[in-house]
N, C-alpha and C positions, 0 to 999 in steps of 0.2 A: 215659295217659303223663302228662297235664297234672292228672291227679290225685295221680300217683307224685310229680312235679316240687312239690306241694302239700304230700304228706306230709315231703317232703325240708325245704321252704325253713319248714316249721312251725315244726321244735323247734327251730331257734336262735332265731326270731322269738320263739316263746314264753318261752322259757328269759331273753332278752334283754328282754324286755317284762316278767316279773316280777322280775327284778330291779331294774330301774328302779325297780320300783313299791316294793320293798325299801331302795334307795338311799336314794330319794326322802322314804320314812318317817321313816328315821334325820335326812335334811336339817331336814326342818322341824320334828323335833322339838329341833333343834339350831339353828334361825334362829328360833321363834318367841320364844323368852324375847328377845332382843333388839328386839321389834319387830315391828309390822307390814310394813314396808318390807323388813326382812328374811326373812320369810315369803315373803312377795309373790315378790322372786328366788329363792328356792329353788322356787317352783313353777313359774317360769323353767326354770330348769336341767332339772326334773323334764321337763315337757312337751321341751324339746330330747331329752334321751334317748329318750323313748318314742318321739317323729316317727323319732327314728335305727333303733329298732328295728322300725318301718313298712317303713323305706326299707331293711331286711335282709330282708324279704320280699318285696320288688320291686315297692312299692306307688306309687302314679303320683297324686299331690294335684295338681290345680290348684285356683286361687282365683281368681274373678271377682269384681274389683269396680271399682265405678263411675268414670267418668273426675273427679280430682280426689278422688275421697272423700280424708276426714281429721277425724278425732276433734279435740275440742274438751276439752282437761284439765279445763277449768271447767265441763264436763258431765255429765249425767247420761245412760247410753243403755241403753236397755232391747234387748237381743236376742229376737225370736221364732223359731224354727228348726223345721225336723220333726224330727224323731229316728228314726234309722235302727240305730243300731250303738251299744254302749258307747264305741266308738273317736269319738265327735260329740264327746264334752268335751272329748279331746286335740285332736282340729280346731278346736274354737274357742278355745283354751286357742292353739293357734298362729296361728290368724287376727286374733285380738284380743291378741296376744302382750303388746305394751306394756301393755296395760289390765288385764291377769290377772281376768278375769271372775268374777264371783261366780256362782253357781248358785241355781236351785230346785230340791231332788230328794225322791225320797222319801225314806222315813225310815229306811226299811231299809238303804240305803245308806251309810249314817253308821257300820255296828255292825264291821263284818269286812272289810273292803276295804285292804289294805296300801295308804296315801297318799292317794288317795280318798276312806276314812273318814273320819283324822284333820284333811284340808281342810277337807273340809265340815261337821265338826264346829268345826274352828277357826278359820276362814277368811274368817269373815261371811259366809256361806253360808245357806239358809236351807233345815230340811230339816220335809217336810210330811208328815202321814198322811192321804194318800189315803179314808181308811174315816171321817175325822174332818173333815169341810168345816169347821164352826165352830172345830177348832184350825188347820185350815191359814189358814182367814183372817187370823188374830190373827197365825199366824207369818210371813205376805206383810207385811200392813202392820206388823211390828216392822225386815222385812226391805226395806220402802220405804225406811223413815226413814234404817235405815244406811246404803243406798247413795245414797238422797237429801245427806245430811249430809258423807260422803266423794266423794260427783263418782267413783262408780264404775260399772264395766258389766256387766248383771246378762243374763241368759241363761232363757231359760223356756220349754219343751218343750209347748206347749197341749194335743200330742196324750196327753199323760198319760202313755203307754210308749211302747219303740220297734214300731217296723216291720218286724217280720224278713223282710221279702221286698221290702219297698224302696215296698211301696204308699203312697198319704196316707191318714190317719185326720183325721174329722172333727176341729179344732180344742173342744175341751172348753174353753166361755168362762171358767168361774167364776173360777179362779185367775188366769189373765190381765187379764181383767176388775179382780181386787181388786188387780191389781202396778200395773197402768195408774191406776186408780182414786189408789189412795195415793202414786203418784209422777207427779203431775199435771204438772209441769214434764220430765220426763225426754223424749226424742226415742226414736223408735222405729224398727230396724232390721231388716228382714227377711233372714232367711237362710234358701238350700236347698240341705238336705246329698242328693248325689244318691251312690247306688251304695256306701255306705259299709255298708249289710247284708251286702256280699259280704266283711267281715272278721269276721264272727262263725258260730264255727262251728254248723253245720248237717247234720242228717239224717246223724249219724254221721262226716262229715267236714270237714276241718278247713277253715280259712277258704281262701279263693280269692288264689292270690299273683298280682301282676302287674292287680292291679283296678286300674282306673283312676276314682278318687274325684273325684268334683266339689264344691266350697263357690262359690256364688252370692250375694255380701250386695247388698241391693236400695239403692236410695238410700234414702236419710233421711227417715225422715217426722216431721215437726216437729211438734207440737201446738200446737193453736187449741182456744178454749176450749168452741165448738158444735162439735167433733166429738167424738162418743161413743167409750166405748172399743169394744162391736161393731164399728164403723165400721173402727176399726185391725187390730182382731182379721180381718174379711174382707179387707180390702185385703192382708195378711200372708198369709192362707191363701191368695187368688188367686193371689199371687207366687209362691208355692211352688210348687202345681200346672201352672200355666205354666213354673218351669223345668223342674220334673221331667218334666213332657210331652216335653223336649228329649231326655232320654236315654233313653227307655222304647221 
């Protein structure tokens, strides 16, 4: 019966999600000529539309924030998060709604997905070729300058790819280390996403309806000169691992 319910709810969810992406593509194209702030507002509208589609599917989302968590609009932040689902991007846009996150993403995502590809190409994000480390470091260095100059909140997934069953992969240090080096004044926010993998269709069945998804935001890690990038990466990895163990 549960699989039948999943199928019944998946159809309106999928249709609403796809429609939101198509509408979002139009909104962005209309907004961008008026400037970055208008484009950012269009992304916020799209985020709300996509979150509504998740509600249709019965998804329950719990956001856990540290006590007195507050972001300074005059500071640059880098979110280091695990990656379980394509929906993670929507969730992080929602969690950091006021800051409209910028992402480090693989270049393939900039080609064919309505709304997503247009935003990645035009919204001050970084598209990297995972098979070309030299090109990737160059793009990340340019991206770091953009987020530093504009006081953006950036997101990077150090696992490099989605973990389809929720397991935590080792963090690959090259990309995130480069971003930390070139954004040496940015403060770090570790984030653990749990159970979003259930929102990806798998094994010939739709996503799981009424899934409980948790996003836990850790304490902000302030930068000091004597802390190496690898130490920050290890600290974020241990935070994510500990949080995921609570939901295993």
